[in-house]
C-alpha positions, 0 to 999 in steps of 0.5 A: 469495476469488474475483474477484467477491468481492474486487471487491465488497469493493474497490468497496463504499465509498460514493464508488464506489457506482453505478459499474461495477466497472471504473470504480471500479478505474480510479478507484482506480488514479488515486487511488492513483497506480499506475504501469503496472507496478503496474496490471498486477500488480493486474490479474493478482491480480484475475483470479487471486487467490491469497495468493502473488500478493498477497504478491508485489504487496505487495513491489512497493509498499504503494500496492496495499494497498487491492486486496489487503487483503481477500485477506490477514489484517492480521497477514500483511500486517504480517509480510510488510512487516516482513520486507521492511524487515528484509531491506532488500528495499525502497527509499526510495520504498517507505518514502516511500509507507508514510509517506503519510497513506493508510497511517497505521494500517499505519505505527503497527502497523509501529512496534510490529513488529520492524522498528519501529526502522528504520521510526522512523529513516526516519520521522524522516528523512521528517519532517525532509525535509518540514519543510525543504521546507516551510521552503524554500517559505515563504522 
């Protein structure tokens, strides 16, 4: 895929309709809370899209998935994230971002993949932590 095809697919959602591609991408940066490093990685990918670059971006953070999901097949995305988790190349923040409700479908598929037990273990810790935080707020 070339740059324009990817930008068209990214910005075709209804709430980006009528905006320029640049404004839509900036709004997505804000919506997904990307850091400066993550924004630069996405911009490099958008200007020279390749499968290798998409995989590198996926290793940085799952928050960039909406930008690369059209360049990679779903099976490849699950396989690469699964490999990263099994090889323990991801930190707690990466796993925390996976638990976010934006990636619920991806999380369900990862639970069925070879890294499922590791993801389930972290998911239980995440749910317990959020439950304790909510309890502290109500006390």
